[in-house]
C-alpha positions as CSV (number, residue, x, y, z in Angstrom):
1,X,142.8,133.4,72.7
2,X,139.6,134.5,71.0
3,X,137.8,132.2,68.5
4,X,139.3,133.8,65.4
5,X,142.9,133.5,66.8
6,X,142.3,129.9,67.5
7,X,140.9,129.2,64.1
8,X,143.8,131.1,62.3
9,X,146.3,129.0,64.3
10,X,144.6,125.8,63.3
11,X,144.6,127.0,59.6
12,X,148.3,127.8,59.6
13,X,149.2,124.6,61.4
14,X,150.6,126.2,64.6
15,X,147.7,124.7,66.7
16,X,146.4,121.1,66.4
17,X,142.7,120.3,66.3
18,X,142.9,118.6,69.7
19,X,144.6,121.7,71.2
20,X,142.0,123.9,69.6
21,X,139.2,121.8,71.1
22,X,140.7,122.2,74.6
23,X,141.1,125.9,74.0
24,X,137.5,126.3,73.1
25,X,136.6,124.5,76.3
26,X,138.5,127.1,78.3
27,X,136.9,130.1,76.6
28,X,135.8,132.8,79.1
29,X,132.3,133.5,80.3
30,X,130.2,136.6,79.4
31,X,130.4,139.1,82.2
32,X,127.2,140.8,83.1
33,X,128.2,142.1,86.5
34,X,125.4,140.3,88.3
35,X,126.0,137.1,86.4
36,X,128.7,135.3,84.5
37,X,127.2,133.4,81.6
38,X,129.1,130.2,80.9
39,X,128.6,130.1,77.2
40,X,131.0,127.3,76.5
41,X,129.6,124.9,79.1
42,X,128.1,122.7,76.4
43,X,131.6,122.3,74.8
44,X,133.1,121.2,78.1
45,X,130.2,119.1,79.6
46,X,127.8,118.3,76.7
47,X,125.0,120.3,78.3
48,X,124.3,124.1,78.0
49,X,123.9,126.1,81.2
50,X,120.5,126.1,82.9
51,X,118.9,128.9,84.7
52,X,117.7,128.5,88.3
53,X,114.9,131.1,88.3
54,X,113.8,131.2,91.9
55,X,114.8,134.4,93.8
56,X,116.4,136.1,90.8
57,X,115.4,139.8,90.5
58,X,113.1,140.4,87.5
59,X,115.5,142.5,85.4
60,X,118.4,140.1,86.0
61,X,116.3,137.1,85.0
62,X,114.9,138.6,81.8
63,X,118.4,139.8,80.7
64,X,120.0,136.4,81.5
65,X,117.2,134.5,79.7
66,X,117.3,136.7,76.6
67,X,121.1,136.4,76.3
68,X,121.1,132.7,76.7
69,X,118.4,132.3,74.1
70,X,120.4,134.6,71.7
71,X,123.5,132.4,72.3
72,X,121.9,128.9,72.0
73,X,118.6,129.3,70.3
74,X,117.0,127.5,73.2
75,X,117.0,128.0,77.0
76,X,115.8,126.0,80.0
77,X,114.9,127.4,83.4
78,X,113.8,125.6,86.6
79,X,111.8,126.7,89.7
80,X,110.1,129.6,87.9
81,X,107.0,131.4,89.1
82,X,104.0,132.5,87.0
83,X,105.2,136.1,87.5
84,X,108.6,135.2,86.0
85,X,106.9,133.5,83.1
86,X,104.9,136.6,82.4
87,X,107.8,139.0,82.4
88,X,110.0,136.8,80.2
89,X,107.0,136.3,77.8
90,X,107.0,140.1,77.2
91,X,110.4,139.8,75.7
92,X,110.2,136.3,74.3
93,X,106.6,135.5,73.4
94,X,107.5,131.9,72.4
95,X,108.5,130.9,75.9
96,X,106.6,128.0,77.5
97,X,105.7,127.5,81.1
98,X,104.6,124.4,82.9
99,X,102.9,125.2,86.2
100,X,103.3,121.6,87.5
101,X,107.1,121.4,87.2
102,X,107.7,125.2,87.2
103,X,109.9,124.9,84.1
104,X,110.3,127.9,81.9
105,X,111.7,126.9,78.5
106,X,112.2,127.6,74.8
107,X,113.4,124.6,72.8
108,X,114.1,123.8,69.2
109,X,111.4,122.2,67.2
110,X,113.6,119.7,65.4
111,X,114.8,118.0,68.6
112,X,114.9,114.2,68.4
113,X,114.6,112.1,71.6
114,X,116.8,109.0,71.8
115,X,117.4,106.1,74.2
116,X,115.0,105.5,77.0
117,X,114.7,106.3,80.7
118,X,111.7,105.8,83.0
119,X,110.5,108.3,85.6
120,X,108.4,106.8,88.3
121,X,106.5,108.6,91.1
122,X,105.2,107.0,94.2
123,X,102.2,109.2,94.4
124,X,100.4,111.9,92.5
125,X,101.7,114.5,95.0
126,X,105.3,113.6,93.8
127,X,104.5,114.5,90.2
128,X,105.8,118.1,90.3
129,X,109.3,116.8,91.1
130,X,109.0,113.8,88.7
131,X,108.0,116.2,85.9
132,X,111.0,118.4,86.6
133,X,113.1,115.3,86.1
134,X,111.3,114.1,83.0
135,X,111.2,117.4,81.3
136,X,114.9,118.0,82.1
137,X,115.8,114.7,80.4
138,X,113.6,115.5,77.4
139,X,115.1,118.9,76.9
140,X,118.5,117.3,76.8
141,X,117.3,114.8,74.2
142,X,116.3,111.7,76.1
143,X,113.1,109.7,75.5
144,X,111.1,109.4,78.8
145,X,108.5,106.9,79.9
146,X,106.3,108.3,82.7
147,X,105.0,105.8,85.3
148,X,103.1,107.8,88.0
149,X,101.3,106.8,91.2
150,X,103.0,103.4,91.6
151,X,104.0,103.6,95.3
152,X,104.3,100.7,97.6
153,X,100.9,101.1,99.2
154,X,99.6,99.3,96.1
155,X,102.5,97.3,94.8
156,X,100.4,95.6,92.1
157,X,100.3,99.0,90.2
158,X,104.1,99.0,90.0
159,X,104.3,95.4,89.0
160,X,101.9,95.9,86.1
161,X,104.3,98.4,84.6
162,X,107.5,96.4,85.0
163,X,107.8,95.5,81.3
164,X,108.2,99.2,80.4
165,X,110.4,100.0,83.3
166,X,112.8,97.2,82.7
167,X,113.5,98.4,79.2
168,X,114.9,101.7,80.5
169,X,118.6,102.6,80.5
170,X,118.0,104.3,83.8
171,X,115.1,104.6,86.2
172,X,114.3,107.7,88.3
173,X,112.3,106.9,91.4
174,X,110.6,109.9,93.0
175,X,109.0,109.4,96.4
176,X,108.1,111.2,99.6
177,X,106.6,109.7,102.8
178,X,109.0,106.9,103.7
179,X,110.7,106.8,100.3
180,X,110.5,103.0,99.8
181,X,109.9,103.0,96.0
182,X,113.6,103.3,95.2
183,X,114.5,100.2,97.1
184,X,111.7,98.2,95.6
185,X,112.7,99.2,92.1
186,X,116.3,98.5,92.9
187,X,115.5,94.8,93.4
188,X,113.6,94.6,90.1
189,X,115.7,96.2,87.4
190,X,119.3,95.7,86.2
191,X,120.1,99.3,85.3
192,X,120.8,102.2,87.6
193,X,118.2,103.8,89.9
194,X,118.4,107.5,90.7
195,X,116.3,108.0,93.8
196,X,114.7,111.4,94.4
197,X,113.3,112.0,97.9
198,X,110.5,114.6,98.0
199,X,109.2,116.8,100.7
200,X,105.8,115.2,100.5
201,X,104.5,113.7,103.8
202,X,103.2,114.3,107.3
203,X,105.2,115.7,110.2
204,X,107.6,112.8,110.8
205,X,108.7,112.9,107.2
206,X,110.6,116.1,108.3
207,X,110.3,117.8,104.9
208,X,111.7,114.9,103.0
209,X,114.5,114.0,105.4
210,X,112.9,110.6,106.2
211,X,112.7,109.7,102.5
212,X,116.2,110.8,102.0
213,X,117.6,108.7,104.8
214,X,115.6,105.6,103.6
215,X,117.0,106.0,100.1
216,X,120.6,106.5,101.3
217,X,120.2,103.4,103.5
218,X,118.7,101.2,100.8
219,X,119.7,97.6,100.9
220,X,119.2,97.3,97.1
221,X,122.2,97.6,94.9
222,X,122.5,100.1,92.1
223,X,120.6,102.9,93.9
224,X,122.1,106.3,94.1
225,X,120.4,109.4,95.6
226,X,120.1,113.1,94.8
227,X,118.9,115.9,97.1
228,X,115.4,116.4,98.4
229,X,113.1,117.6,95.5
230,X,116.0,117.7,93.1
231,X,114.2,116.5,90.0
232,X,116.5,118.6,87.8
233,X,119.6,116.8,89.1
234,X,118.0,113.4,88.6
235,X,117.0,114.2,85.0
236,X,120.5,115.5,84.2
237,X,122.3,112.4,85.5
238,X,119.7,110.1,83.9
239,X,120.5,111.7,80.5
240,X,124.3,111.2,81.1
241,X,123.6,107.5,81.8
242,X,121.3,107.2,78.8
243,X,124.0,108.7,76.6
244,X,126.6,106.3,77.9
245,X,124.2,103.5,77.1
246,X,124.1,104.5,73.5
247,X,121.1,106.8,73.5
248,X,122.8,109.8,71.8
């Protein structure tokens, strides 16, 4: 059923509001041939669809970006290049690009940030992934405290920020090398830790695999792990946790 049919059925009483809500959640995607835009994802999941920009052909990316902006009035893209920013900007001059996180976004000006999460990075080299997490959470309406360069090689730096970190509904711990930051934080806070291993490190770090294994094998309770360099996934889940905690 299309939107008008559903609304007419609600009006004449042949469809309940609850049934209509379920029907809207099952509405079809927009077929572009090279992409299927899930325009009702926000109805089903509470979050609009996000564009993974890397490797998308130029024309496809521009078309997808413009259509999603037309539908939602805002759009969020990850792993974008400067070139991709430049071609999208030709069509949408208001688009913003952050070279550190590689995020390409247009967001509404009246957005209010609620709740609180903390995004911590072990080192400065981990900040690109940490920023992907932080900006993802902010785009979805979460207030973020950034605590960067607090790795275990100088534990006093982390301990000096504990008052802020312990107030967070969720903590994102971003670390490469041996990935110990997540375990340390897991023993210091009461709320969930989302550990993000990064590909930062020398040869034996194996592109982030060592950090990933350390985090998966953490002896601290309350630590869960996303994939290597997956700041977006961490920011998304952190927002879900923040919402459950009342930060809506």
